[in-house]
MARBASE-292304 format. One record per residue (C-alpha): x, y, z negated. Coordinates in steps of 0.25 Angstrom, whole numbers, plus 2048, in hexadecimal, padded with zeros to 3 digits. Example, Ala and Ser with C-alpha at 12.3 -4.5 7.8 and 13.67 -1.06 7.14 Angstrom:
2
xx, yy, zz
831, 7EE, 7E1 .
837, 7FC, 7E3 .
# end
This chain:
542
xx, yy, zz
1B0, E08, 3BD .
1AD, DFC, 3B7 .
1B2, DF0, 3BE .
1A8, DE6, 3C1 .
1A8, DD8, 3BA .
1A8, DCA, 3C1 .
1A5, DBC, 3BE .
1B4, DB9, 3BA .
1B5, DC4, 3B1 .
1B8, DBD, 3A3 .
1AC, DB4, 3A1 .
19E, DB7, 3A5 .
191, DAF, 3A4 .
18D, DA6, 3B0 .
181, DAA, 3B8 .
178, D9F, 3B1 .
17B, DA6, 3A3 .
17A, DB3, 3A5 .
16A, DB1, 3A1 .
16E, DAC, 393 .
178, DB7, 391 .
16F, DC1, 394 .
163, DBB, 38F .
158, DC5, 38A .
160, DD1, 392 .
157, DD2, 39D .
163, DD4, 3A6 .
164, DCA, 3B2 .
173, DCC, 3B5 .
17A, DCC, 3C2 .
189, DCE, 3BD .
193, DC7, 3B3 .
18E, DC5, 3A6 .
198, DC5, 399 .
191, DC1, 38D .
198, DC3, 37E .
1A6, DC4, 383 .
1B0, DC6, 377 .
1B7, DD4, 376 .
1C5, DD0, 37E .
1BC, DCC, 38A .
1B3, DDA, 389 .
1C0, DE2, 387 .
1C6, DDB, 393 .
1B9, DDE, 39D .
1B7, DED, 397 .
1C6, DF0, 39B .
1C5, DE9, 3A8 .
1B8, DF2, 3AB .
1BE, DFD, 3A8 .
1B4, E01, 39A .
1C0, E04, 392 .
1CD, E04, 38F .
1D7, DFE, 383 .
1DB, E06, 377 .
1EB, E02, 374 .
1E6, DF8, 369 .
1DB, DF2, 373 .
1CE, DF9, 36F .
1C4, DFA, 37B .
1C4, E0A, 37E .
1B7, E0E, 385 .
1B0, E1B, 388 .
1A0, E1B, 388 .
19E, E28, 392 .
196, E32, 38F .
18F, E2A, 383 .
198, E2B, 378 .
18D, E29, 36D .
180, E24, 36D .
173, E29, 377 .
16A, E2C, 36B .
162, E32, 375 .
160, E28, 37E .
15C, E1C, 374 .
14D, E17, 376 .
144, E0D, 370 .
13B, E07, 378 .
12B, E0A, 373 .
126, DFC, 371 .
118, DF9, 36A .
11F, DEF, 360 .
12A, DFB, 35B .
124, E06, 35E .
11E, E0A, 34F .
12B, E05, 34A .
133, E0C, 351 .
13A, E1B, 34D .
138, E24, 359 .
142, E2E, 35A .
14C, E33, 364 .
155, E29, 361 .
14A, E1E, 363 .
143, E25, 36F .
137, E1D, 374 .
139, E15, 382 .
12C, E11, 389 .
12D, E01, 38C .
12C, E02, 39A .
137, E0D, 399 .
13E, E00, 393 .
13B, DF8, 39D .
142, E00, 3A8 .
14F, E02, 39F .
151, DF5, 39E .
14D, DF1, 3AB .
156, DFB, 3B1 .
163, DF8, 3A5 .
161, DE7, 3A8 .
161, DE9, 3B8 .
16E, DF2, 3B7 .
174, DE7, 3AD .
171, DDC, 3B6 .
17B, DE0, 3C1 .
186, DE3, 3B6 .
191, DDB, 3AF .
18C, DD9, 3A2 .
192, DD6, 395 .
189, DCF, 388 .
18B, DCF, 379 .
183, DC7, 372 .
183, DCC, 362 .
17F, DCD, 355 .
179, DD9, 34D .
178, DD8, 33E .
182, DCF, 336 .
176, DC8, 32E .
171, DBE, 335 .
164, DBF, 330 .
161, DCC, 336 .
16B, DCD, 343 .
167, DCE, 351 .
16D, DC8, 35D .
172, DD2, 369 .
173, DD1, 377 .
17C, DDB, 37F .
17D, DDC, 38E .
186, DE7, 392 .
18D, DEC, 39E .
19B, DF1, 395 .
1A4, DE5, 391 .
1A8, DF0, 387 .
199, DF2, 383 .
199, DE5, 380 .
1A5, DE3, 377 .
1A0, DF0, 36F .
193, DE8, 36B .
19C, DDA, 36A .
1A5, DE4, 35F .
198, DEC, 357 .
18F, DE0, 355 .
190, DD2, 350 .
196, DC7, 358 .
18D, DB8, 358 .
196, DAE, 357 .
198, DA5, 364 .
18E, D9A, 360 .
184, DA4, 35E .
185, DAB, 36B .
181, D9D, 373 .
172, DA0, 371 .
173, DAE, 36E .
165, DB5, 370 .
164, DC3, 36E .
159, DCB, 366 .
15E, DD8, 36C .
164, DDA, 379 .
16C, DE8, 37D .
16C, DEB, 38C .
179, DF4, 38E .
17B, DFC, 39A .
184, E08, 397 .
188, E0B, 3A6 .
179, E0C, 3AB .
174, E1B, 3AB .
165, E1A, 3AB .
15C, E23, 3B4 .
155, E2A, 3A7 .
149, E2F, 3B1 .
146, E20, 3B5 .
148, E1B, 3A9 .
141, E27, 3A1 .
14E, E28, 397 .
155, E35, 392 .
162, E32, 39B .
16B, E27, 39F .
16D, E21, 394 .
163, E18, 38B .
164, E0E, 37E .
155, E09, 37D .
150, DFE, 374 .
146, DF6, 374 .
142, DEE, 366 .
137, DE6, 36D .
140, DE1, 37A .
14C, DE1, 371 .
153, DE7, 37A .
15E, DF3, 379 .
161, DFB, 387 .
16D, E03, 387 .
172, E0B, 395 .
179, E16, 39A .
182, E19, 38D .
191, E11, 38A .
18F, E14, 37B .
192, E07, 373 .
18B, E0C, 368 .
17D, E0C, 36F .
17F, DFB, 36F .
181, DFC, 35F .
178, E07, 35C .
16C, E00, 364 .
16C, DF3, 35B .
16F, DFB, 34E .
160, DFF, 353 .
15C, DF2, 354 .
160, DEE, 346 .
159, DFA, 341 .
14C, DF7, 348 .
14D, DE8, 343 .
152, DE9, 335 .
148, DF1, 32F .
13C, DE6, 330 .
145, DDB, 329 .
148, DE5, 31E .
156, DE8, 321 .
15D, DF6, 322 .
165, DF8, 32D .
16F, E03, 32C .
178, E0C, 332 .
183, E09, 328 .
191, E03, 327 .
193, DF9, 31C .
19E, DF3, 313 .
19F, DEA, 308 .
1A8, DE8, 2FA .
1AD, DDB, 2F5 .
1A0, DD8, 2ED .
197, DD8, 2FA .
192, DE6, 2F5 .
190, DEE, 303 .
191, DFD, 306 .
188, E04, 311 .
18D, E11, 318 .
182, E18, 31F .
186, E24, 328 .
186, E2B, 336 .
191, E29, 340 .
19D, E32, 33A .
199, E31, 32C .
1A4, E24, 32A .
19C, E19, 327 .
1A5, E10, 330 .
1B2, E17, 32A .
1AD, E16, 31D .
1A8, E08, 31C .
1B6, E03, 321 .
1BC, DFF, 313 .
1C6, DF6, 312 .
1C1, DF3, 306 .
1B3, DF0, 309 .
1B0, DE7, 315 .
1A8, DEE, 320 .
19B, DE8, 323 .
199, DF1, 32E .
19A, E00, 333 .
18D, E04, 338 .
181, DFC, 338 .
17B, DF3, 32C .
16F, DEB, 327 .
16B, DEB, 318 .
162, DDF, 316 .
15F, DD6, 308 .
16B, DCF, 30A .
175, DDB, 30C .
17B, DE3, 317 .
17D, DDD, 325 .
186, DE4, 331 .
17D, DE6, 33D .
18B, DE5, 346 .
199, DDE, 347 .
1A1, DE9, 34B .
1A4, DF8, 348 .
1A3, E05, 34F .
1AB, E0F, 34A .
1AC, E1D, 34C .
1BB, E1F, 350 .
1BD, E2F, 353 .
1C8, E34, 34A .
1CA, E26, 345 .
1D6, E26, 33A .
1DF, E1A, 337 .
1E1, E1D, 32B .
1D4, E21, 324 .
1CD, E16, 32D .
1D6, E0B, 330 .
1CC, DFF, 331 .
1C4, E07, 33D .
1D1, E0C, 343 .
1D7, DFE, 343 .
1CA, DF8, 347 .
1C9, E01, 353 .
1D8, E00, 359 .
1D5, DF1, 35D .
1D2, DE9, 368 .
1C3, DE4, 369 .
1BE, DF3, 365 .
1B6, DFC, 36E .
1BB, E0B, 36D .
1AF, E14, 372 .
1B5, E21, 377 .
1C2, E21, 370 .
1CC, E29, 378 .
1D9, E21, 37C .
1E7, E27, 37E .
1F0, E21, 388 .
1F4, E12, 384 .
1E7, E10, 380 .
1EA, E19, 372 .
1DC, E1C, 36B .
1DC, E2A, 367 .
1CF, E2A, 35E .
1D0, E39, 35B .
1CC, E3D, 369 .
1BE, E41, 367 .
1BD, E45, 378 .
1B3, E3A, 37C .
1AB, E3A, 36E .
1AD, E3B, 35F .
1A4, E2D, 35F .
1B0, E26, 362 .
1AD, E16, 35E .
1B5, E09, 35B .
1AD, DFD, 35D .
1B2, DF1, 357 .
1AE, DE3, 34E .
1AE, DE5, 340 .
1B8, DDB, 33D .
1C1, DE4, 342 .
1C0, DEC, 336 .
1C9, DE5, 329 .
1C0, DDC, 320 .
1B3, DE0, 327 .
1A8, DD6, 322 .
1A5, DCB, 32E .
199, DC8, 329 .
193, DD5, 32B .
189, DD3, 31F .
18C, DD8, 310 .
184, DDA, 301 .
17C, DE4, 2FE .
181, DF0, 2FC .
184, DFA, 2F0 .
189, E07, 2F6 .
181, E0E, 303 .
187, E1B, 307 .
182, E24, 310 .
18D, E2C, 319 .
18C, E3A, 31E .
196, E43, 325 .
190, E51, 31E .
196, E5B, 327 .
18E, E67, 31E .
197, E61, 313 .
18E, E61, 308 .
18A, E53, 304 .
193, E4E, 2FA .
19E, E43, 2FD .
195, E39, 2F7 .
189, E39, 2EE .
180, E2D, 2E7 .
173, E2B, 2EE .
165, E28, 2E7 .
15E, E1E, 2EE .
154, E2A, 2F2 .
160, E32, 2F8 .
166, E25, 300 .
15A, E23, 306 .
158, E32, 309 .
167, E32, 30F .
164, E25, 317 .
158, E2C, 31E .
160, E39, 321 .
16D, E34, 326 .
174, E3E, 327 .
183, E43, 32B .
187, E51, 333 .
18D, E52, 340 .
197, E5C, 342 .
19D, E65, 34F .
1A7, E5C, 357 .
1A1, E4E, 355 .
196, E51, 35E .
192, E59, 36A .
188, E64, 366 .
18C, E67, 35A .
18F, E76, 354 .
199, E79, 349 .
18F, E77, 33E .
18C, E69, 338 .
17E, E61, 33D .
178, E59, 333 .
173, E4C, 33A .
169, E43, 334 .
168, E34, 338 .
15C, E2B, 330 .
162, E21, 329 .
16F, E23, 330 .
16B, E1E, 33D .
15F, E24, 343 .
163, E23, 352 .
163, E15, 34E .
155, E12, 347 .
14A, E0D, 34E .
141, E0C, 341 .
13E, E19, 33A .
148, E1D, 32F .
13E, E1A, 323 .
13D, E0C, 327 .
14D, E0A, 324 .
14E, E14, 317 .
142, E0C, 311 .
14C, E00, 313 .
158, E09, 30C .
14E, E0A, 302 .
14A, DFE, 300 .
15A, DF7, 301 .
15F, E02, 2F6 .
153, DFE, 2EE .
159, DF0, 2ED .
167, DF2, 2E9 .
16F, DF9, 2E1 .
175, E02, 2ED .
17C, E10, 2E9 .
17B, E19, 2F4 .
184, E24, 2F8 .
185, E30, 302 .
192, E33, 307 .
197, E40, 30D .
1A4, E3D, 318 .
1A1, E4B, 31D .
1A4, E58, 318 .
1A8, E5E, 30A .
1AC, E6C, 306 .
1A4, E72, 311 .
19D, E6F, 31E .
1A5, E69, 32B .
1AD, E74, 32E .
1B0, E78, 321 .
1B1, E6E, 317 .
1B9, E60, 31B .
1B5, E53, 31C .
1B6, E48, 311 .
1C1, E3F, 312 .
1C0, E32, 315 .
1C9, E31, 308 .
1C0, E36, 2FF .
1B2, E2F, 306 .
1BA, E21, 305 .
1BD, E25, 2F5 .
1AE, E28, 2F5 .
1AC, E1B, 2FB .
1B3, E14, 2F1 .
1AE, E1A, 2E6 .
19F, E16, 2EA .
1A3, E09, 2EF .
1AA, E05, 2E2 .
19D, E0A, 2D9 .
1A8, E15, 2D2 .
19D, E1F, 2D7 .
190, E18, 2D0 .
195, E1D, 2C1 .
19A, E2C, 2C6 .
194, E38, 2C3 .
18A, E3E, 2CC .
186, E4C, 2CF .
17A, E52, 2D8 .
17B, E5C, 2E2 .
172, E66, 2E5 .
16E, E65, 2F3 .
16C, E56, 2F7 .
16A, E4F, 2E8 .
177, E49, 2EA .
17E, E41, 2E0 .
18E, E44, 2E0 .
198, E3C, 2D8 .
1A1, E45, 2D0 .
1AD, E3E, 2D2 .
1B2, E34, 2DC .
1BF, E2E, 2DA .
1C8, E33, 2E7 .
1C0, E3E, 2EA .
1C2, E4D, 2E7 .
1B7, E51, 2DD .
1B4, E5F, 2E5 .
1B0, E56, 2F2 .
1A5, E4F, 2EB .
19A, E5A, 2E8 .
19A, E62, 2F6 .
197, E6F, 2ED .
1A2, E6E, 2E6 .
1AB, E6B, 2F3 .
1A5, E76, 2FB .
1AE, E85, 2F9 .
1A1, E8D, 2FC .
195, E87, 2F3 .
18B, E91, 2FA .
18F, E8B, 308 .
18D, E7D, 303 .
17F, E81, 2FC .
17A, E85, 30A .
181, E7A, 311 .
17B, E6F, 308 .
16E, E74, 309 .
16F, E75, 317 .
171, E66, 318 .
167, E63, 30C .
15C, E6A, 316 .
15F, E62, 322 .
15E, E55, 31A .
150, E5A, 314 .
14C, E5C, 322 .
151, E50, 328 .
149, E47, 31C .
13D, E4B, 323 .
13F, E41, 32D .
13E, E35, 323 .
137, E3C, 316 .
12C, E3C, 321 .
129, E2B, 31F .
121, E2C, 314 .
128, E21, 30C .
135, E2B, 30B .
12C, E36, 306 .
134, E34, 2F8 .
141, E39, 300 .
13C, E46, 302 .
145, E4D, 2F7 .
150, E42, 2FA .
15A, E4D, 2FD .
15B, E50, 2EF .
159, E41, 2EA .
# end
């Protein structure tokens, strides 16, 4: 039971200032409003309202209830005339009639008007030429802290005349009436590009806030010639960037955290004529079975005051049990990027010289590293492959399941994948960029028979790639995917580099490799049907 707030709790705005704080939101508040509180105040109120507990290190631990991940089947885009022909209508971009959105908005604004509210005014986009201004209105202090951690905090003087470009109305505890509002469930994540309004209701999961803005950036930037990317990025001493594309669980946050290469950001970026820029000011790291020795920076960042820990189990005294997946495998830590030592404060970097596409191949047939031709890079970008395994998600059997997510982020693409593919091709053609496929999954056999590629070996591969060592390596071309595999990488056993050599049973390897290759080809029809991408028809062979 949450404790109700009154005007005596910390500092809320006066009645006459409420209209300004909530301008452009459609909410006419009748209770206390708390704008732009800092982390200590938000933690204090979150604890007072029983929204979470403190770990022994001072992190705020919260549980998100039934929703421990995104509600992909409850995501909608309003079917408005100005955008109708440009939206990629899919199962995660479902059409919502404008009238239904109006009724949803009326329901949510009416509910919010009677609740104590927390607002945060924030930026998305470290490059001032491409950023947007966000206003979050939420009923929970911890969600305000989450947003404050994950997005970019404006300077105090910038808040004095802050006018949002996009508004998020966030009602996590409101269960909607599906029949009355023409919804699938009591949850809705709905986005209107014309009204520049996002409504999130019926889910506590913080990632919905983060990814709704990523969807907005994926909508806005392509028309400016900027490629929005679901990737992490770091930088070397010469201001050369490296991008790490990959779906959840492939290692993009882990591998981009490198003491020798300052972190630009761990998840969302734009690639413009000037270089790369982070969309966010924080990190959202997966922390299930996080190892202090293997990932010290993420470990240390996750054990600090001001961090939000989602669905992490605690023991008596607030001790964290990061190995306990009883609530979900998707345990998360949300913290400001400057919790990582040496992180790039500006959030921007120069043009990349390396692009890495990460996959966790549970079929065990993709090599630990392969150099991609430009055509192969585009093919694998549009494929967005990884594999899910039993134990990581409910309903999975014993066999690996191939997952293809266009541009490594299909649920967040409001435009057709070809739009982003063409932007990647344009960007690669303008610079001397090397592209690599890196498998952080299984070698020597499929899941259950082979072994997971060790983090130490993967880091050795990255060192060879980013130092330029592999640019002059000798390569061999494997049979099923047409990939170019280096014959030698310092610090990595040679028998692991070519998967056909790592499997003890060559016939079994060939069967598994052919199976995965066929899945790639089958999936590629989803983007090769676009006429401008027909040249990729044989992309699996380069």
